N, C-alpha and C positions, 0 to 999 in steps of 0.2 A: 504493500500500500504506500509506504513511504517512498519506495523506488519510483512508483508511478507518478507521485507528486513531483519528484525531482525531475523526471523526464518532461513533464508539462511545463516546467519553468524554463524561461528563456535563458539559454546559455550565453553568458557574456564573455568576451575575449579577456584573457588574463591581463591584469593591470601591470604596467611597467614599473620599474623601480622609482621610488619617490625621491624627489630632489632633496639634496642635503641643504636645508635652509640655514642651518647653523653656520656653515662655511660662507654662504653668501652674505649673511648678516655681518660676520666678522670682517670680510673683505670690504664691505661697504663702510663699516665704522673706521677701518684703517685708512681708506681713501679719504674719508671726510676729515679725519684728524690730520692727515698729511697736508691736505689742502689748507685747512685752517692755520696750521703751523707755518706753512709757506707764506700765506697772505699776511699773517701777523708779523712775520719776519721782515717783509719788504714794504708793506703799506705804511703810510704815515711818515716815511722818510723821503726827503726832497733831495734829488740828485744835484750835485754841485760839480762844476768843472774844475780843471786844475788852477785856473786863474782865480776863481772864486775861493778855492781852498787856501791859496797863498795869501789872498787878501784877508781872510778870517784870521790866519796866523799873525799877519802883520798888525791887525787891529787888536790882537790879544783877546779875542772873543771865544776862543775854544777852551773848554774845560777838560775834555778827554778825547783822545784819538785811539781807536781800537782797530787793529788789523785782523781781519778774519781770513786766515789762509785758505780754509776749505771753500769759501765762497768767492775769494778774489776781490773783496771790497773792503773799504775803510769806513767805519761808522764814526760820525762826528757828533759830539755832545757839546752844546753851547753853555756858556755861563748864564746864571740867572739874570744878571744885569744886561747881558747882551740880548736876551729874549725880548727886552723892552724896546729894542730898536725897531723902528717902523719898517725897515727893509725886511728884517727877518720875520716880523709878524705877518706881513703880506704873503711871503713865500710859504710859511708854515701853515697858514690858514687854508691853503689849497690841499693839504694832506688830510688824512682821516683822523689825525690826533690820537691814534691808538697808543702812542708811547708817552703822551703827557709831557709835562714840563721836565720830568726827570731825564728824558731823552732815551736813546739817541734821536737826533733831529735831521741830520743830513747823512748821505752816503756818497762815496767817491769811488768810481770804478778805476782799477789799476790795470796796467798792462802785464807787468811781471812783479813778483814779490820782491826780488832782489833789487831791481831798479828803483822801486818806491822807497825801500829802506834807505838806499843811498841818497835819494833826493830829500827825504825827510831829515837825514842827518845834516845835510847841507843847510836846510831851512832852520834847523835847530841851532846851528852855529851862527846863522845870520840873525835869528830872532831868539834871544836867550830865554825869554819868558814863555816860549812855546812849551806845552806839556810833553812829557815823555810818551814815547810810542808803546802802547800795550799790544801784545801779540797773542792771539788765540790760535793754538795749533790745530784744534779740531781732531784730536787723536781718539784712541779707544775709550778713554775715560769720559770725554765730552759726549761721545756717541752713546755710551751706556746711560749717562745721566739724562740725556735728551730723549733717546728712543728706547733704551732697555726697559725703563719703567713702564712705558706705554705698551710694549710688547708683553711684558709680564702681566699687566692688567687685562689685556685681551686674552691671554692664555688662561688666566684665572676665571674670566667670564665664560670661556668655552668649557672649562672643566666643571664649573658650577651648573651650566646648562645640562651637561651630560649626566651629572649626579641627580639633578632634579627630574630629568626625563627618563632615567633608567638606562642610560647607555645608548649605544648605536643600534641600528636595525629599525624595522617598522615599529612605530610607537615610541621610539627613543629619541626622535627629533624634537626640536623646540615646539613646532606647531602640532606635534602628535602627543603632547603632554596629557591631553584629555582621553587618550586611548586606554582601554582596559589592559591591566597587567595579568589577566587570567592565563594560566597555562592550559593549553588544549591537548587532551588525549583523545585521538581519533583512531581510525583503522591503522594508520602508519605507526602511531605510538600508543598502542592499545594498553589499557590497564590489565595486568595479568593476575591481579588478586581476585579471588572468588570467595564465596561463602564458606568453602572448606578451610580457608585460612583464618576464619573468624570463629573462635571458640568461646563458649561460656555466655553467649548473648542470644539464647534461643528465642526469647520473647521478642527482642528487638529485631531479630532476623525475620521473624514471621511478619512483623509490621512492614518492613521494607521490601519483602518479597512481593507484596502486592504492587508496589511501585514498579518493580522489575517486570512483573507479569503484564502490567498495563503498557509499558513501553514495548514489550514484545508483541502482545496481542491486544491492542486497544479495543477491537471490536467485541471481545468477550464481555467487556464492561459497558461499552456505550450502547449496545443493542438492548440492554435492560434499562437504559435511561441514566446510568451512572456517569459521573464526570470525573475526569482525572484530577487527583489532588494537586493543588498548585505548589504546595511546599510541605516539607517535613522538618521539624526542628529536633535535633539530637541533643539531649540534655543529660549531663552526668559529670561526675568528678573527673579530674585530670587523670589520664592514663588508662581509662576504661575501654578505649577502642572506638571512639566516635569517628575519627578520621579514617581509621581502618575499615569501619563498616561502610562509610560513604564510598571508599574506593572499591569495596567488594560489590556494591550496587552497580557501579559503572562497569566493573569487569563482567558481572553476570548479564547485564542488559546489552552490552556490546554496542553502546551508542556513544556519541561524542560527549566528553566529560570536561567541563570547565572548572578548574580548581584555583582558588585564590583565598587570601586571608582578608579579614575585615580591615586590617591596617593598610592594605594596598590601595584603598580608596582615599586615605588621609594624605593630604599634601598641603604645602604652605601657601599655594596659590588659591585664591578665592574662586570657587566654582569648579575646581578640577575634580573633586570627589563626585559631584553630581554628574559631570560629563562622563566620567569613567563608568558610572552606573548605567547611563544611557547607552554607552558604547558596548558594554558587556551584554545587555539584553538584546541589542541589535544583532550582535554576533550570534547569540544563542538562537534567535528566531531564524537566522539563516541556516543554522546547523540542525534545526529541529527534525526529529525528536532528539532531545539531549538532556543532560543533567548539569545544573550549575551548583557547585558546592562552595559555600562561603564559610570558611573556618574562623572561629573566634569572632562571631558576628557582633558580640557585645562591644567591639571597638567602634562601631558606627551605629549600633542599635540601642544605645542607652536612652532612658526616658528623657524626653524633651523638657526643657525648662529647669532642670536641676543644675544649680551652680552657674547659671548664665548671668553675664553682666548686663544690667539694664541698658538697652540701646545698642548692644554689641551684635556683631554679625557672627553667629556660630556656624562655622563651616561644617561641623559634624551634623548639626541639625538639618542643614541643606542637603547633605548627602543622604540622610535617613529619609527625608521627605521625597527625594527623587526615587529612592528604593521602594517606598510605599506606593508611589504612583505607578512605577513600572510593574510591580507585582499585581496591581489591580488592573493593569491594561492588557493582560493576556487574554486571548480568546480561549474558550474551554477546550478547543481541539488543537491548540498550538503545539502540544507535545513537549513543552519545556517544563521541567520540574526543578524546584529550588530545594536543595538540601542545605541546612545550616547546622553548625555545632557551636555549643557554648557550655561552659561550666558555671556560668553566672546568670541563670534565667531570671533572677529576682531584679536585675537592673535593666532588663529589656523594656522597651516601650510597649504599652498595652495595644497600640494600634498595629504593631508588628506581629503580635501573637494571636490576633483574632482569626477566626475561620475565614477562609477566602484568601488569606496570604499564607499563613502556616496552618494548614488544616488539621495537622496532627502533631502532637509532641510525643516523641519516643524517649522514654526514660531509660538510661543505661547506667545501672548501679554497679557497685563493686561485686564481683562474682561470689557465689556461695561455695561450699566445699566441692560440690559436684562440678560447678563451672570452673573452679581452679584446677581440678583434675584434667578437664578437657584442654584448658589453656597450657598446662604443663606438657601434655602430649604433643601439642602443636610445636612448642619451642624446643622439645627434646628430640625432634626428628633428626636434625643435623648433628647431634652430639653422640659420640661413642660412649655408651653407657655400660657400666658394670652390672653384673647380674643381681647385686644386692640393692639396686636402686628401686625403691617402692614409690610409685607415683602417688598412690593414695595417701601415704604417710607424708609426702611433701605437701600435698594439698591441705592436709590437716594441720601441718605445722606453720602455715602461712595465712592465718586468719586476717581479714581486712586488706589483703594484698590486691592491687589492681593488676590488669594485664601487663602494663609496662613494668611494674615491679617484679612480676614473675619472670618476664623476659630478662630482666637485669639479674635475677638470681641464677637463671640457667647460664647466662654468659659468664658471671662471676665464678660459678662452679667449674666451668671449662677452663677458665684462666688459672684458677687455683690448682687444678689437676695438672695443667701444663707446667706450672711453676714447680710442682713437685716431681716432674719427669715421669708422670704416669701415662700409661697407654690407654686407659679408660677412666671415665669420670665415676667416682664411687660416691656412696651415700654420705660419707664423712665430708666430702668436698661440698656437697649441697648444703649440709648443715652449717659448715663454716661460711658458705656464701649467704645463707639466711641470717646468720649472726652478724655478718658484715653489713648487710642491707639494713637490719633493724638497729643494731647497737653501734655501728661504725667500725672503723679500722682498728685492728688489734694493736695496742701500743706495747710491743715487746721490750723496747728499750727504756720504758718509763720507770724511773727509780722510785720505789715506795719503801718507806721505813718499815721495820717489823711492827712497830706500834700501830701505824696506819693500816697495814695489811690485816692485823688482828681485828681492828675495828670494822673494816670492810667485811671480813669473814663472818663476824657475829651479826652484822647488819643484814647481810644476804641470808644467813641462816634464820634470822628472825622472820624474814619474808617467807621463806620456805616452810617453816614450822606453822606459822599462822595460816597460810593458805592450805596446808595439809590437814589441819584439824578444824577448819571452818566449812560448814556444809555447802554453802552457796558460792564459795570461792572457786576460781578456776584452778584446775590441777596443774601442778608444776611440770614443766618439760625439761628445763635445764637451768642451772644456776652456776655462775662463774664469778671469780674475783680477779679475772684478767682484765686490766684496764682497756677500755675501748672508747673510741670517739674523742671528743675534745676534753670532756671533764668527767666522764663516767668511769669510776673506779671499780664498780661491780655491775653485774648484769644478771637479771633473772627473766626467763621467758616462760609464759604460761600458755595454756591451750584453751582459749575462750570457747564457749558454746556457740553454736550457730543459732542465735536467738535475737529477737528484735524488741521484745518487751522485757522490762526489768521491774521486779517488785521491790518494796521497801527493804525487806530482809536481805535481798541480794545486793543492793547498793550498800547497806550497812556492812555486810561481810567483805565487800570489795574495799571499803574504807579501812576496816580492821586489818586486812591483809597488807594494805599500803602502809599502815602504821607499824607493821612488824619490825621493820629495821630500826626506827627511832625507839620503840619500846625495848628491843633487845639491848641496845646501847645503854639505856638507863638502868636496866636490870643488872647487866654484867659489870659495867664500869662505873655506874652511879653518875655518869655525865652523858651529855648529848653532843653531837657534832653537826657540822653543816652538810653532812652527806645526804640528809633527807629532804633536800630542796625540791626535787622533782616530785617526791611523794607528797609533801605538804601542798604543793601547788595543785596536784590532782585531787587531793582530799578536800581542799577548800572549794574548788570548783564543783565537786560533787555535792557537798553540803549545801551550798547556796542554790544549786540547781534543784535539789529536793525541796527547798523552801519556796523559791521564787518562780520556778519553771514548772515543776511537776505537781505542785500542790500536795506534797507528802508530809505536811506539818499541821498538827491540829490547831495550834495557836494562831498561825497565819490563815489557815483555812484552805479551801479548794480554790485558790487564786493562782493565776499564772501571769507574770509580768513579762513573758517572752514575747518579742515582736518578730513575727515571721518575715516582715518586710525590712528588717534590720534598720529601722529608723534610729536616728541619733538622739539619745536622751541627755545630751550634754547640758541643755538649758531647761529641760522640762521632764522631771521624773514622773513615772506613772503612779507614784504612791507618795504619801505624806512623810514628813520627818519622823513622826511617831511610828509609822509602819516600818520605816527604814531601821529604826532602833530595835524594833521587835524582830525584824529579819536577822539582824546581827546577833541578837541574843539567842535566837533559836538555832542558827547555824553553829554558834559556839557550843551550845548544849549538845548538839548532835556529834560534833567533833570530840568534845571532852568525853562523852559517853563511849564513843568508839575507842578512844585511846585507853581508857580505864579497862574496857573489856579485853583489849589486846594484851595489856600488861598482865591481867589476871590469867589469861590463857597461856602466855609464855612462862609465867611463874609455875603453873601446873606442869608444863612440859619442859622445864629447864634442863632436865637430863637429856632430852632429845635435842635441845638447842646446842648444848655443849658437844654432843657427838657429831652433829652435822658441821659445826664450826671447825672442829679439829680436823675432820675429814677434808673440808675445803682448804684448810691451810696446807695440807699435804698434797692433795691432787689438783687444787685450783678450779676444777670443773666437776660437777656432779650432775647426773641424769636422774630421771624418775626411777629407774631401776635401782640406782644407788640408795635413794631414799627408802624404797621398799625394803632393801636389805638392811639398812641401818635402824629404821624406826618402825618397820612394819607397813602394811597396806593401809590406805585411807579407811577410816571407820564408816564410810558412806558408800552405799552400793549404787553409785551413779556411773553410767558409762561415759567415756569421753567422746568428743565429736568424731574422732578417728574410729573408735570402736563401733559407734552407732552407724557410721557411714559404711564401714566394712561389713557389718552384720546385715545391714539392709540390702547391700549389693549381693551378698552371698546367699542369704536365706530367704529373702523376700523377692518380690517381683520388681522390675525396674521402675514401675510406677510409684512404689512406696518412697523411693528416694526423691522423686519429683515432688511428692506431696509434702515432704519435709521442708522444702524450700519455699513453699507458698505460705508466707506469714505476713503479719501486719507490718506497715512501714515502721522502721526502727525509730525510736525516740531517744536513745542514749548514744553517747559517743563511743566509738570503738576503743577498746582498751589497748594501751601501749605497754611495752615491756617495762618493768620497774628497773630503774637505773639508780645506782648510788651516786 
């Protein structure tokens, strides 16, 4: 159908190469400056003959005589009192007076330089009051000072135009600055990414597959009265695969694909952004059916009116207005679909999000444990793996990881194995890679005193024991006292559950587990250190969230002061000063209660705390199996996320694993590893 439409169109002859307007402008400017310089150098000077020159010397009217060797002339400057002479006034009034009273006023053409110098020396002997002869050689220095700066300015202007217009080539010339910078992928440069390369985004792929089907067989939908969706907005955190999914749509559909970023529309010239939008949609209509992908659309799609200066011309708003008009101007059968991606949908203008422009918003969240397993399988294909690598275990040990972070883990594991001269990548390499991505680079050369190392060991042991004997706390995976990152002296990794709703008891247990390090220091040493900074920051945020966000406090009540639109409360708080004081008091009560509970727990299990701390000082790294060997199994019969995932895949149908991922939108922040 599309081929038939292209045949009906009138085939135009190919356009010839566009003229290089930059070069012509620079040549014209150079010629104009040369002409002005020449005119200014000669106009305004009155020519004098030899007899007149000698009479001026005899009358002692000359102030300065300058011989210009490069031009073969002599410039004559008169004294101020001589200019009052009626004879000179009449002659000088005929000139253009460009040089003013300062001069020079006359010029005298000479035959040869040597002969003039001899003649002037004779006149100097005859008229002793005559001024000395000044000579200007006109060498390289004079040429540089007169013309070098001019050429440098022209070269700078040329480079500035190239930078502003994106370099040479079509669309890179001065008068093509309004051309679109979109990269076109068509039959010659086809996108080779397909849906097989996109893992862990099953729901999002289902949504965009409809767009692909419409581009391939539009009659399937139009015969039932359906219309092609004009646009789809991909929304999700950074690294979740929005751009990858858009490329897969282009690769599956096999149609021309225009790709550009929102910042490509932004330019210092007024009106350039709107012109580029118009040119982009003009090219898209010519290539229809096609896909236009605008990455990071929030660069031009921000809400209008925010932070604008009164009476100012906001170029970004003009660009957005042009985009809104162009998206509305499409015919329903034009075959042009707009895909856009952003990780900040809250700042986008409401007019951009309405149906008719972006008909559907596709949410791309961080993958669950099943999605992470699929993503690992994609990125592990080019890697030579050892037989001990368990993909399910890797997926379970990376909660909260996005696709980009998983790709980074796989690459880091391969680099670590190569650094160790291995022929295959083993499980230990992946574990070290996960530690590096989460905790930072291992600081092997960091010197720590024995006293500090002992404090860190008991601190991390306190986290481990508290989490081990708290029912709702996440089970420990690994604890280490090897320094990592910038300031982390210890590191503990937990295995959070795949859940999105948290109850009050669960949050309290999480706070108690975070208090384990500070409480252990006070119990063992009777003192506290600064090592609990990250723990206290996390605890304080959780306590205030329970009171002000989730309504989990009886005194404050079922109130939430959370603003989903992220408005600024700098000048207007949503509660009174009395309520603020009550919030502080209740948050402090929650924190103090959790700390006392943690201290009581660690005092009861002080023997276990001592055992783990001493083992840490010897081995520096302990795993979950080591804790089971030292202090026994956890007294709670809860399966870990890895155990649940493995059992559901082995004993149940494949549908049961999918049902586990269908949960309410999460309302709590993902947990980070505890660092000392």
